[in-house]
N, C-alpha and C positions, 0 to 999 in steps of 0.2 A: 350128509351123504344119502343119496336115494337108493333104496334097496329094492330088487326085483324078485318076482316069484311070490308064491303064496307064503313061504316061510319068511322071505324078506319083508313082505308087507306086514306080517304079524309082528315081526321084530320091530318094524318102524312104529307100528301102533303102540307096542309095549314101551318103546323108548319115549314116545310122545306122552304116554300116560304117566311114566315116571317123572318126566320133566314137569308136567302139569301138577303132579302131587308135590314136587319140590317147591313149585311156585306157591301152591296153596299153603304148604307148611311155613314158608317164609312169610306169607301174608298173615297167617295166624300168629306167628311169633312176633312179627314187627308191629302189627296193628291191633289185633284182638288181644294179644298178651298184655300190653299196657292198659287197655280198657278194662280187661278182667282184673288186673292188679288194682286199679282205682276203685272198681266196684267192691272188691274184697276189702280194701282199706276202709271204704265208706261203711260197709257192713260191720266191720270190727269196731269202728268208732261209734257206730250206732249202738252196738251191743255194750260197749264200754259206758256209754252215757245213760243206758237204761237204769232207771231207778234214781238217777242223780237229780237233785233239786238245785238247778243252776242259780235261781234267785236267792235261795237260802244260803248257798255257798258264798255268793257275792256279798250278801248282807253281813255274814259272819266275818269274811275277810276284811271288809271295810271297818267293821267294829274293832277287830284286832289291831289294825293299823292305827285307827284313831286313838285307841287306848295307849299305844306306844307313843304317839305324838303328844298326848296329854301328859304322860310321864316325863317326857323331855321338857315340855313347857313348864311343868311344876319344878323339876329339878334345877333348871337354869333361870327360873323366875322370868320366863319370856312372856311376851304379849301375844305372839302369833307363831305357830309352827306349821309348816306346810310341806307338801311334796308335789313337785312338778314333774311330769313325764312327757316324753316325746311321742308323737304320733303323726300319721299322715293327715293332711288337710286339704283335699282337692288336688288338682294337677295343673301344671303349666300348659298354656296354649302356645303352639300347636303340638308340642312333643308328647304331652301326656305324662311327663315325668312328675312324680309325687312331690308335693310341697311339704317340707318338713316343718312341723309346728310343735309347740309345747303348751300344756295347760296345767293349771293347779288342780289335781284330782283329789287330794286329801288335805284337810286343814282343820286345825283347832285354834280357837282364839279366846283370850281372856274376856270376861264380861266387860262390855263397853268399848271393845276394840273392833274396828271394822274388818270385815272379811275381804280377801283379795281374790278369792276363787272366781268370781264372776268377772272381775277386771282382767285377770290374766287367763283367758280362755282362748284357745286356738290362735296363739301369737306366733307369727313366723320367726323361726330361729335366726333368720338373716338380720333381724333387728338388734341382736345381741351377740355379735361375732366375738368381741373381746372376752365376754363372759364365758362362752362355751369353749373357746380355744384354751382358756386357762383351766376350766374344770375337767375337760375331756382327758387331760393327761394325769388326772388324779389329784390335782392340787385344789385345796379348799380356798374360798374367798372369805376373808374375815375383815369386816368393816366396823370397828368400834364407834366411829363417829363420821357420819356422812359430811359434816361441815368442816372436817379437818382437811385442808388442802394437801397435806403430806400423805394422806392415806389413799391408796389406789382403790378406785371404786369400779373399775372394769365396765364402765358404761351403764351402771345400775343406779346412779344417783338420781336422775330425773324420775324414774319409775318409783324408786323408794320414797322420795319426798312427796310424790303425788298421792301416796296412801299414808303419809304421816310417819314413815319409818325413820328412826334415828340411828339404829345400829342393826347390822345383819351379819349372820354367820351361815355360810353356804358350804355344803359338802356334796360332792358328786356321788351318784349311786351306780354301781356296776353289777352285772350278772356274774355268775360263777366263772363264765368263760370270758370275762372282762369286756363285755359290751356295755357301753355307756347308755343308760336308760332314763336318767333324770337326775334331780337334785332334791335335797332336803334342806330347808332353811329355818332358822330361828330369827324372828324379828323382835326388836325392842322399840316400842312406840311411845310409851309414856315418858321414858327417859333413856338416854344412851347408856350402854353398859359394855365394859371390857371383860371378856371371859379370860380366865387364867389358862395357862398351858395345860394344866391337868384337866380343866373343864373341856377344853377343845379336844383333847385326846379321848375323853370319855364320850363326847358327842360323836366323834368319828367311829368309835366302837359301836355305838347304838345305830348309827347310820348304816354300818356294815350289816348289822343284824336285820334291819328293815329291808335293805337291798336283797338279802337272801330270801326273805319272805316274799317280796314282790316278784323275784325271779321265779320262784316255785309257783306262785299264783298265775303268772303269765303263761308258764309252760302247761299247766294243768287246766286252765280255764277254757 
């Protein structure tokens, strides 16, 4: 509405001024606000990390996990104990969607037994659908003898035999909010071995403890 006269013109100017201020306020809230929030978060994270020795923390964490794996290897007289975790590995063309892969990040082996960490690095999860479908619901995979045709191997037989594995026991790892982050495995290479029910239960308890540690490390790293 157009206002006439000196008073009307001043009221029009005042109305326009208020409208402009509202627009500026909306702009500051909708655009500058989120930017300011990100800057504050970045500052707080920087302050949190001040004095942290990231390299030292990583070395200590790896050492603690490897000690746990070595205890498991000794307890069950295994030849190889390892942890594989999921991660992104590139992206699909042309969508840019992440390619889900897994790698062996932690491993201990008995003297004379070959490592698998370099063999199983950045492997597409799509190559082992049966394995992960079974593990992701919380079920372990227990293979006392890869050569026994009556034992389900969930697509692992070829990979296991390529590195000389005769028996494998796999347990999935979950975060506290039940996100599937990887697996822990015990391999027997020199000779096959059947673990008892009590040993399997104990292995699963140890796996749960390691999963808790990994979850904490992933959150705070």
